[in-house]
C-alpha positions as CSV (number, residue, x, y, z in Angstrom):
1,M,-12.8,-17.6,2.2
2,T,-15.5,-15.0,2.4
3,P,-14.4,-12.3,4.7
4,Q,-15.9,-10.8,8.0
5,T,-16.6,-7.3,6.9
6,S,-17.3,-4.2,9.3
7,T,-16.7,-0.4,9.9
8,R,-14.8,1.7,12.5
9,K,-15.9,5.5,13.3
10,V,-12.8,7.7,13.5
11,P,-12.6,11.2,13.7
12,G,-14.1,12.6,10.7
13,A,-14.4,9.2,8.8
14,S,-15.5,5.9,8.6
15,L,-13.1,2.8,7.7
16,Y,-14.4,0.0,6.1
17,Y,-12.1,-3.4,7.0
18,E,-12.4,-6.9,6.0
19,M,-11.3,-9.8,8.2
20,R,-10.4,-13.5,7.7
21,G,-8.6,-16.3,9.4
22,S,-7.5,-16.9,13.0
23,G,-4.0,-16.3,14.5
24,P,-2.1,-13.0,15.4
25,V,-3.4,-9.9,13.8
26,L,-1.8,-9.1,10.4
27,L,-3.0,-5.5,9.2
28,I,-2.7,-5.0,5.7
29,I,-2.5,-1.3,4.3
30,P,-2.8,-0.7,0.5
31,G,-1.2,1.9,-1.6
32,G,-2.2,4.9,-3.4
33,P,-6.1,4.4,-4.6
34,Q,-6.1,0.6,-3.6
35,D,-8.5,-1.1,-1.5
36,A,-9.0,-4.4,0.6
37,G,-10.1,-5.9,-2.2
38,V,-6.8,-6.1,-4.1
39,F,-5.5,-8.3,-1.4
40,A,-8.4,-11.0,-1.1
41,D,-6.0,-13.6,-2.6
42,V,-3.1,-12.8,-0.6
43,A,-5.3,-12.9,2.3
44,G,-6.9,-16.1,1.5
45,H,-3.3,-17.8,1.4
46,L,-2.6,-16.3,5.1
47,A,-5.8,-16.9,6.8
48,D,-4.7,-20.4,8.1
49,R,-1.9,-18.6,10.1
50,Y,-3.3,-15.2,10.7
51,T,-6.2,-13.0,11.5
52,V,-5.6,-10.9,8.4
53,V,-7.3,-7.6,8.2
54,A,-7.3,-5.3,5.2
55,Y,-8.8,-1.9,5.1
56,D,-9.8,0.7,2.7
57,P,-7.6,3.9,3.9
58,R,-9.9,6.8,4.5
59,G,-11.0,8.5,1.0
60,N,-10.9,5.3,-0.8
61,S,-13.6,3.1,-1.7
62,R,-15.9,2.3,1.3
63,S,-13.9,4.3,3.8
64,T,-15.8,7.7,3.5
65,F,-15.2,11.2,5.0
66,D,-18.2,12.8,7.2
67,G,-17.9,15.5,4.9
68,E,-16.0,16.7,2.0
69,P,-12.9,15.0,0.7
70,Q,-9.6,16.1,2.5
71,E,-6.1,16.2,1.8
72,Q,-4.2,13.2,2.9
73,D,-2.3,13.6,6.0
74,L,0.1,11.0,6.9
75,D,-0.4,11.6,10.7
76,V,-4.2,11.1,10.3
77,H,-3.7,7.5,8.4
78,G,-1.2,6.7,10.9
79,D,-3.9,7.5,13.9
80,D,-6.7,5.7,11.7
81,A,-4.5,2.3,11.5
82,A,-3.6,2.9,15.2
83,R,-7.3,2.9,16.0
84,L,-7.9,0.0,14.1
85,I,-5.6,-2.1,15.6
86,E,-6.8,-0.9,19.0
87,A,-10.2,-1.8,18.0
88,L,-9.5,-5.3,17.5
89,G,-8.3,-5.6,20.9
90,A,-5.6,-8.2,20.0
91,G,-2.3,-6.1,21.3
92,P,0.5,-5.2,18.8
93,A,0.0,-6.0,15.2
94,Y,2.1,-7.5,12.4
95,V,1.7,-4.7,10.0
96,F,2.3,-5.0,5.9
97,G,1.9,-1.8,3.8
98,T,2.8,-1.2,0.3
99,S,3.5,1.8,-1.7
100,G,1.6,4.6,0.0
101,G,0.5,2.2,2.6
102,A,4.1,1.5,3.4
103,Q,4.7,5.0,4.3
104,I,1.7,4.7,6.2
105,G,3.1,1.9,8.0
106,L,6.3,3.8,8.7
107,N,4.1,6.4,10.4
108,L,2.0,4.5,12.6
109,A,5.6,2.4,13.6
110,A,7.0,5.7,14.3
111,R,4.6,7.5,16.1
112,H,2.3,4.3,18.0
113,P,5.3,1.9,18.3
114,G,3.0,0.0,20.8
115,R,0.4,-1.2,18.1
116,V,3.1,-2.7,16.1
117,R,4.9,-6.3,16.5
118,A,6.7,-6.0,13.1
119,L,6.3,-3.9,9.8
120,V,6.8,-4.8,6.0
121,A,7.3,-1.8,4.1
122,H,6.9,-2.8,0.5
123,E,8.3,-0.7,-2.0
124,P,7.5,2.5,-0.2
125,P,8.1,5.5,-2.4
126,S,10.4,7.3,0.1
127,M,11.9,9.8,-2.3
128,M,12.7,12.2,0.5
129,L,15.3,10.1,1.5
130,L,17.5,10.0,-1.7
131,D,20.3,12.0,-1.6
132,D,19.3,13.7,-4.7
133,P,15.0,13.7,-4.8
134,S,14.7,16.5,-7.3
135,P,14.2,13.9,-10.0
136,S,11.7,11.8,-8.7
137,L,9.6,14.7,-7.0
138,A,9.7,16.3,-10.6
139,G,8.1,13.2,-12.0
140,M,5.4,13.1,-9.4
141,R,4.6,17.0,-9.7
142,D,4.4,16.4,-13.5
143,L,1.9,13.7,-13.1
144,H,-0.1,16.0,-10.6
145,D,0.0,18.7,-13.4
146,T,-1.2,16.4,-15.9
147,Y,-4.1,15.6,-14.0
148,R,-4.9,19.4,-13.3
149,S,-4.4,20.1,-16.8
150,Q,-5.6,16.9,-19.1
151,G,-7.7,14.9,-16.5
152,V,-7.9,11.7,-14.5
153,E,-7.3,9.3,-17.9
154,A,-4.1,11.3,-19.1
155,A,-2.5,11.1,-15.7
156,M,-2.9,7.6,-15.2
157,Q,-2.0,6.3,-18.6
158,K,1.3,8.4,-17.7
159,F,1.5,7.0,-14.4
160,F,0.9,3.3,-15.5
161,S,3.3,3.7,-18.4
162,E,6.2,5.3,-16.6
163,N,6.1,2.6,-13.9
164,S,5.6,-0.2,-16.3
165,L,2.5,-1.4,-14.4
166,S,-0.6,-3.1,-15.8
167,E,-3.9,-1.1,-16.1
168,G,-6.2,-3.3,-14.7
169,P,-7.6,-7.0,-14.5
170,G,-6.9,-9.1,-17.6
171,Q,-3.2,-8.1,-18.0
172,D,-0.2,-10.1,-17.5
173,E,2.7,-8.9,-15.3
174,A,4.5,-7.5,-18.1
175,G,2.3,-4.6,-17.9
176,P,0.0,-2.8,-20.0
177,Q,-0.7,-4.6,-23.7
178,D,-2.4,-3.6,-26.9
179,G,-4.0,-7.0,-27.4
180,P,-7.1,-8.3,-25.6
181,P,-6.5,-9.4,-21.9
182,S,-4.5,-12.7,-21.3
183,F,-7.4,-13.8,-19.1
184,E,-11.0,-12.8,-18.0
185,P,-11.2,-11.5,-14.7
186,S,-13.5,-12.8,-12.3
187,P,-16.7,-10.8,-11.1
188,E,-14.9,-9.9,-7.8
189,E,-11.7,-8.8,-9.7
190,A,-13.9,-6.7,-11.9
191,E,-15.9,-5.3,-8.9
192,T,-12.4,-4.7,-7.0
193,F,-11.1,-2.6,-10.5
194,A,-14.3,-0.6,-10.6
195,R,-14.0,0.5,-7.0
196,V,-10.2,1.3,-7.5
197,S,-10.4,3.1,-10.6
198,G,-13.0,5.3,-8.9
199,N,-10.3,6.6,-6.5
200,F,-7.9,7.6,-9.3
201,E,-9.1,11.3,-9.1
202,Y,-9.1,11.5,-5.2
203,W,-5.5,10.1,-5.2
204,L,-4.2,12.1,-8.0
205,A,-5.9,15.6,-6.5
206,H,-5.2,15.0,-2.7
207,G,-2.6,12.1,-2.4
208,V,0.1,12.2,-4.9
209,M,2.0,14.9,-3.4
210,P,1.3,14.7,0.3
211,L,2.7,10.7,-0.1
212,S,5.5,11.7,-2.1
213,L,6.7,14.3,0.1
214,Y,6.4,12.6,3.3
215,R,9.6,12.0,5.0
216,P,9.7,8.9,7.5
217,D,10.9,9.6,11.0
218,I,14.2,7.9,10.9
219,E,15.2,8.7,14.5
220,A,12.0,7.1,15.7
221,L,12.1,3.9,13.6
222,R,15.6,3.1,13.7
223,G,16.0,-0.2,16.0
224,R,12.3,-1.0,15.5
225,P,11.5,-4.2,13.7
226,V,11.1,-2.8,10.3
227,V,12.3,-4.7,7.0
228,V,11.9,-3.3,3.8
229,G,10.6,-5.2,1.0
230,I,11.3,-5.0,-2.9
231,G,10.2,-6.8,-5.9
232,E,12.4,-9.0,-7.5
233,E,11.4,-7.2,-10.9
234,S,12.0,-3.7,-9.4
235,I,15.7,-3.9,-8.9
236,G,17.5,-1.3,-10.6
237,Q,14.1,0.9,-11.0
238,P,13.7,4.2,-9.0
239,I,11.6,2.4,-6.1
240,D,14.4,0.0,-5.8
241,G,16.7,3.2,-4.9
242,M,14.3,4.5,-2.4
243,G,13.7,1.3,-0.6
244,K,17.4,1.1,-0.2
245,A,17.6,4.5,1.2
246,L,15.1,4.0,3.6
247,A,17.0,0.7,4.4
248,D,20.3,2.1,4.7
249,R,19.3,4.8,7.1
250,L,17.5,2.3,9.4
251,G,20.3,0.1,9.2
252,S,17.3,-2.6,8.6
253,K,17.0,-5.7,6.7
254,R,15.9,-5.8,3.1
255,A,13.5,-8.6,1.8
256,A,13.0,-9.6,-2.2
257,F,9.3,-10.3,-3.1
258,P,7.8,-11.7,-6.3
259,G,7.0,-9.6,-9.0
260,D,7.2,-5.8,-9.3
261,H,5.4,-3.1,-7.5
262,M,2.1,-5.1,-7.6
263,G,3.6,-8.4,-7.4
264,F,0.9,-9.3,-4.8
265,A,-1.8,-9.6,-8.0
266,P,0.1,-12.1,-10.4
267,Y,1.7,-14.2,-7.6
268,P,-0.5,-14.2,-4.5
269,D,0.7,-17.5,-3.1
270,R,4.5,-16.7,-3.5
271,F,3.8,-13.4,-2.1
272,A,2.0,-14.6,0.9
273,E,4.6,-17.1,1.7
274,T,7.6,-14.5,1.2
275,L,5.6,-12.2,3.5
276,H,5.0,-15.1,6.5
277,L,8.5,-15.9,6.4
278,T,9.8,-12.1,6.1
279,L,7.6,-11.4,9.4
280,R,8.7,-14.5,11.5
281,G,12.4,-13.3,10.7
282,A,11.7,-9.7,11.6
């Protein structure tokens, strides 16, 4: 399904978003350097039940600053999401955020509760809620230092390797491979990866540490319809512990999603169905 595309002016930036389908609004917030394009397949599987709106967070891809790039600020991101929901004019929205996008969703739900019907926070890197966040923080500082001393490529190789993630389209769900790609990416997938790759430096320079240091407002979120999602292949990994810490503090449900941290890419149909059932039960 070809999406409707548009932009929304917000203070200091313009937000690009894509809209598909009909029904209640489901706002999708990508994580880290990602943009709306990585959710095209998931959105297609949900468009018969929701008006799916995926956007590029400010600083990523087609959501540009008015001036020079700014350090990421979760309150600013949360306000951006709230303004986008308001602009859609459909009342409170269902919200799905993944990774750093889950942190944005948590900020949105805490500070703009009237805009959120239910939130699914998929694998939030909420390391500040761990009993001892120092090992995780040391890892993120090391990633940031690697970027500063060795550059984008070395830092991203470290990130992908340490998190067992694929470096781009054409890899299977097991992670990076030394051999040839397992499939030929479509032109749309290749275009999306090229855009996302162009966001790596901004994320490393201005996003890694703010997203890692953000502590969700547990008191404001407690009792709200928040579900913490975790990938079935992430069980036992550090991100699983972070999600569990958040769910335990909120006293909220956890939901198992297909795949790992980026399970929406190899399993869009199963991921979409799991998200739908999770929202219905939130």
